[in-house]
VEXTI-583605 format. One record per residue (C-alpha): residue in one letter; x, y, z. Coordinates in pm, whole numbers, padded with zeros to 5 digits, always signed. Each point is the difference from the previous one (the first is absolute). Layout:
<recs>
AXYZ
...
</recs>
This chain:
<recs>
X+05465+00463-01291
X-00307-00218+00031
X-00333+00134-00112
X-00089+00239-00280
X+00270-00127-00235
X-00078+00135-00346
X-00056-00268-00267
X+00058+00177-00329
X-00172-00277-00196
X-00317+00005+00207
X-00268+00251-00092
X-00202+00062+00315
X-00251+00206-00199
X-00091-00297-00222
X-00331-00180+00068
X+00059-00285+00247
X-00050-00360-00118
X-00234-00073+00292
X-00339+00126+00110
X-00122+00144+00328
X-00194-00323+00058
X+00325-00196-00024
X+00154+00210+00275
X-00310-00029+00215
X-00009-00378-00040
X+00355-00033+00133
X-00087+00161+00335
X-00089-00251+00275
X-00365+00017+00099
X+00072+00074+00365
X+00180+00321-00101
X-00337+00148-00086
X-00146-00070+00346
X-00044+00305+00222
X+00026-00055+00375
X-00154+00295+00185
X+00148-00115+00331
X+00347-00007-00146
X-00056+00338-00162
X-00118+00146+00330
X+00308-00142+00173
X+00215+00220-00223
X-00213+00301+00095
X+00044-00084+00367
X+00375-00041-00049
X+00042+00333-00176
X-00224+00196+00235
X+00178-00148+00304
X+00339+00104-00138
X-00127+00350-00077
X-00137+00045+00351
X+00317-00139+00158
X+00223+00228-00206
X-00206+00307+00092
X-00002-00085+00370
X+00375-00062+00012
X+00078+00316-00197
X-00224+00216+00219
X+00146-00157+00313
X+00365+00065-00085
X-00050+00322-00204
X+00363-00002-00107
X+00116+00190-00307
X+00251-00274-00077
X-00284-00253-00008
X-00260+00204-00189
X+00152-00054-00348
X-00002-00375+00058
X-00361+00021+00111
X-00098+00205-00305
X+00143-00251-00244
X-00141-00299+00188
X-00345+00150+00052
X-00025+00134-00354
X+00084-00347-00125
X-00279-00144+00215
X-00243+00259-00138
X+00098-00129-00344
X-00066-00357+00118
X-00348+00111+00110
X-00059+00145-00343
X+00087-00333-00162
X-00257-00181+00215
X-00262+00261-00091
X+00112-00047-00361
X-00085-00371+00036
X-00343+00100+00128
X-00051+00212-00308
X+00082-00294-00226
X-00224-00236+00196
X+00298-00224+00080
X-00031+00068+00374
X-00314-00213+00033
X-00306-00115-00192
X-00214+00241+00203
X-00050+00333-00174
X-00129+00146+00327
X+00314-00105+00190
X+00227+00120-00279
X-00160+00344-00005
X-00003+00031+00378
X+00365-00092+00048
X+00103+00194-00310
X-00167+00317+00126
X+00155-00028+00347
X+00352-00064-00127
X+00001+00248-00287
X-00177+00279+00186
X+00264-00023+00273
X+00269+00084-00256
X-00214+00260-00178
X-00087-00204-00308
X-00361+00017-00129
X-00067-00373-00021
X-00268-00022-00270
X+00138+00289-00201
X+00338-00169-00011
X-00152-00348-00049
X-00189+00104-00311
X+00291+00180-00166
X+00230-00287+00092
X-00242-00240-00168
X+00035+00217-00312
X+00377-00034+00029
X-00018-00380+00015
X-00255-00020-00281
X+00222+00208-00230
X+00350-00081+00120
X+00264+00059-00263
X-00228+00217-00218
X+00156+00334-00096
X-00316+00207+00016
X-00233-00198+00226
X+00224-00107+00288
X-00059+00200+00315
X+00318-00035+00205
X+00342+00133-00110
X-00106-00022-00364
X+00252+00130-00256
X-00027+00345-00152
X+00000+00027-00375
X+00274+00208-00161
X-00252+00268-00098
X-00132+00029+00356
X+00351-00004+00143
X+00113+00288-00221
X-00311+00203+00083
X+00058-00003+00376
X+00182+00271+00192
X+00337-00077+00154
X-00132+00006+00354
X-00246-00282-00078
X+00279-00199-00163
X+00224+00059+00300
X-00266-00127+00239
X-00045-00318-00204
X+00361-00093-00076
X+00220+00153+00270
X+00047-00185+00327
X-00130+00041+00266
X-00307+00178-00139
X-00169-00305-00160
X+00017-00173+00339
X-00236+00262+00143
X-00261-00019-00276
X-00269-00227+00139
X-00215+00249+00200
X+00001+00238-00296
X-00098-00280-00234
X-00300-00077+00223
X-00119+00358-00036
X+00088+00078-00363
X+00123-00315-00180
X+00294+00075-00230
X+00077+00173-00331
X-00147-00174-00300
X-00320-00086+00185
X-00313+00208+00043
X+00002+00164+00339
X-00188-00212+00249
X+00008-00032+00375
X-00023-00331+00183
X-00214+00186+00256
X-00258+00142-00241
X-00290-00237-00079
X-00065+00192-00323
X+00355-00054-00128
X+00043-00165-00339
X+00184-00274+00184
X-00333-00141+00117
X-00326-00119-00145
X-00341+00114+00130
X-00049-00328+00187
X+00329+00052+00189
X-00067+00346+00136
X-00154-00118+00325
X+00309-00207+00075
X+00225+00298-00070
X-00203+00221+00233
X+00032-00261+00276
X+00377-00014-00035
X+00035+00377-00015
X-00201+00033+00322
X+00230-00256+00167
X+00304+00191-00123
X-00144+00325+00136
X-00068-00166+00335
X+00366-00098+00025
X+00109+00348-00105
X-00222+00156+00269
X+00142-00242+00256
X+00353+00104-00089
X-00091+00369+00032
X-00156-00070+00340
X+00314-00182+00109
X+00204+00305-00096
X-00186+00197+00264
X+00008-00275+00265
X+00348-00154-00028
X+00164+00282-00195
X+00105+00045-00360
X+00365-00099+00051
X-00071-00331+00180
X-00258-00086-00266
X+00245+00085-00275
X+00259-00230+00157
X-00241-00285+00069
X-00212+00015-00316
X+00099+00273-00245
X+00353-00108-00085
X-00092-00373-00021
X-00281+00096-00237
X+00248+00153-00243
X+00226-00306+00032
X-00304-00205-00101
X-00053+00232-00298
X+00362-00056-00100
X-00050-00375+00018
X-00313-00007-00215
X+00151+00223-00268
X+00327-00192-00001
X-00155-00345-00021
X-00276+00075-00249
X+00245+00175-00232
X+00252-00285+00009
X-00264-00260-00080
X-00073+00167-00332
X+00338+00137-00105
X+00320-00187-00072
X+00306+00175-00127
X+00192-00330+00014
X-00209-00123-00293
X-00236+00173-00238
X-00363-00057+00092
X-00263+00026-00273
X-00309+00217+00024
X-00298-00070-00221
X-00292+00170-00164
X-00262-00085-00262
X-00031-00356-00125
X+00332-00105+00153
X-00123+00042+00358
X-00175-00273+00191
X-00027-00083+00367
X+00267-00270-00004
X+00261+00199-00191
X-00059+00305+00216
X+00036-00203+00319
X+00329-00148-00116
X+00155+00348-00008
X-00001+00009+00380
X+00315-00091+00196
X+00066-00203+00312
X+00238+00164+00247
X+00191-00128+00301
X-00020+00234+00299
X+00226-00198+00231
X-00114+00006+00362
X-00312+00193-00097
X-00155-00276-00211
X-00183-00157+00290
X-00069+00331+00172
X-00192+00138-00296
X-00170-00328-00080
X+00200-00108-00306
X-00130+00285-00215
X+00322-00034-00200
X-00141-00323-00149
X-00186+00212-00248
X-00038-00175-00336
X-00241-00268+00120
X-00176+00258+00215
X-00066+00217-00303
X-00130-00286-00208
X-00210-00149+00282
X-00062+00261+00272
X-00252-00233+00169
X+00285-00217+00136
X+00077+00077+00368
X+00345+00144+00062
X+00105-00303+00207
X-00034-00224-00307
X+00177+00223-00252
X+00346-00153+00037
X-00130-00353-00050
X-00218+00108-00292
X+00297+00174-00162
X+00214-00313+00024
X-00281-00198-00164
X-00035+00229-00302
X+00370+00056-00078
X+00020-00302-00236
X-00295+00142-00196
X+00128+00358-00013
X+00352-00099-00101
X+00204+00303-00109
X-00302+00225+00049
X+00076-00025+00370
X+00323+00151+00130
X+00138-00109+00334
X+00043+00305+00222
X+00351+00093+00096
X+00046-00122+00354
X+00094+00245+00271
X+00358-00051+00118
X-00104+00080+00355
X-00302+00090+00211
X-00027+00347-00158
X-00072-00008-00377
X+00255+00264-00097
X+00006-00128-00359
X-00352+00132-00050
X+00109+00359+00060
X+00231-00025-00301
X-00281-00152-00208
X-00230+00282+00104
X+00245+00280-00078
X+00100-00154-00333
X-00362-00031-00103
X-00072+00363+00087
X+00308+00095-00198
X-00088-00193-00316
X-00374-00083-00015
X-00160+00328-00107
X-00258-00041-00277
X-00134-00232-00269
X-00084+00061-00363
X-00348+00094-00122
X+00051-00246-00284
X-00016-00375+00018
X-00202-00243+00206
X+00308-00145+00174
X+00222+00273+00141
X+00288+00035+00241
X+00125+00281+00219
X+00232+00250-00164
X+00245+00239+00162
X+00025+00377-00006
X+00383+00031-00012
X-00009+00346+00157
X-00209-00113+00295
X+00213-00312+00042
X+00297+00221+00089
X-00176+00190+00274
X-00291-00217+00121
X+00188-00123+00307
X+00098+00353+00098
X-00299+00210+00116
X+00215+00315+00018
X+00083-00028-00369
X-00360-00035-00108
X-00119+00277+00231
X+00270+00224-00146
X-00120-00093-00348
X-00357+00083+00098
X+00078+00348+00127
X+00237+00086-00281
X-00266-00093-00258
X-00251+00227+00172
X+00242+00291+00001
X+00041-00004-00377
</recs>
């Protein structure tokens, strides 16, 4: 099997022999250039596909075709998110005004508060690989893990529940973090100077929510559910699936850092590139993730070239992703399930730590019925 072969002699948690500047220097200069016209062409492409899919689905209104539409449209919603994600990083264009405008339109359409998400996502990038300070899918310490009720543990580690987490994260974050909403300008997620931006995005989100409610009364709740509601939850599945896989790897142990051992370069090198088969181009090569995490200013259409350029510098600190055997990346489902089954918590001790496994949860984490049974039996005692 190519990709993710474990090298027992290589310590991925050891400080790399190169610096961030060395990696940056290897990237061709044109990879840093942002072309707003090219970026807008991807927006036009995705929006055109979304409109076409909706028109065709509404025209035929066939229950055999609806599931195909839901998967296809939900995937396109995810593609829209990635373009808005580029706006948030400033890799869409050099114009902050254009980035914010396009980002708000794209993200509001899929019920994401653009600035609220942008700011917390910046925190994620700035602290990637840090046990306590990372924002997205950060590991739980053993003490926190053992303090949580079984229902919370089930929702985190038992498929399919983690694939439905994103909207709840936007409202409440996740255990181990102070409660903070991406919609509340007074949340601890944001600084005083960012509150106006958060209010703007929340208003845009509310406008989209009101529009959806109005459409319920005009076109009907069931047609809206079929055209928008189900694809929205497919999009949610995509974002939870992809973001989790980029920061978890059961195939090899990934280090997490804290204290003096953490720095931006070492944290960024804990991310993983993934091959999504036929979806790579559709969702704008988001699977090319290592270089993106180190240099989020690089436009998505230069990530593959930039990755090829830095491989000689990264050496064994870069792992080639396992290639999909076909158009559908079925191998990633196994990676996802295995990670949920084995990556449960990290130690409170040490500045370089790795995921450890709760052997009891490992036996039942892929079976929701088992964990639900455990939950109710514990509450009956």
